[in-house]
C-alpha positions as CSV (number, residue, x, y, z in Angstrom):
1,X,183.0,288.3,-17.7
2,X,186.6,288.7,-16.1
3,X,188.1,289.8,-13.0
4,X,189.1,293.8,-13.6
5,X,190.6,294.6,-10.1
6,X,191.0,293.5,-6.9
7,X,191.8,295.5,-4.0
8,X,192.5,294.8,-0.4
9,X,190.9,297.0,2.5
10,X,193.0,296.8,5.9
11,X,190.7,298.3,8.5
12,X,191.8,299.0,12.0
13,X,190.2,300.7,15.3
14,X,191.2,300.8,18.7
15,X,189.0,299.2,21.1
16,X,188.4,301.3,24.6
17,X,189.2,298.4,26.8
18,X,191.6,295.5,25.8
19,X,189.8,292.4,24.8
20,X,190.9,288.9,25.5
21,X,190.0,285.0,24.4
22,X,191.9,282.2,25.0
23,X,194.7,282.5,23.1
24,X,195.9,286.1,23.2
25,X,194.7,289.7,24.2
26,X,194.5,292.7,22.0
27,X,193.5,296.8,22.1
28,X,192.9,296.8,18.6
29,X,189.7,295.5,16.1
30,X,191.0,294.7,12.8
31,X,189.2,293.4,9.5
32,X,190.3,292.7,6.0
33,X,187.8,293.2,3.2
34,X,188.8,292.2,-0.3
35,X,186.7,294.1,-3.2
36,X,186.9,292.2,-6.7
37,X,185.4,294.2,-10.0
38,X,184.8,292.7,-13.4
39,X,184.8,293.9,-16.6
40,X,181.3,293.9,-17.0
41,X,180.8,296.1,-13.9
42,X,179.8,293.9,-11.1
43,X,181.5,294.0,-7.9
44,X,181.8,291.3,-5.1
45,X,183.3,291.6,-1.4
46,X,184.5,289.6,0.7
47,X,186.0,289.1,4.4
48,X,188.6,287.6,6.3
49,X,192.0,287.9,8.5
50,X,195.3,288.5,7.1
51,X,198.1,286.3,8.6
52,X,200.3,289.2,10.0
53,X,196.5,290.4,12.3
54,X,196.9,287.2,14.2
55,X,200.3,288.3,15.5
């Protein structure tokens, strides 16, 4: 079994109200999903944050 493809899915949606935490404020919620497919048909998913999402 080998990795056949890797796809990055960047999701973004506006918030009704700004959200703040100790370091920043944002008006958008973001997520980065990684989809990995093998040559045998198995698909796996992972999530994380791209560095540009932190700016």
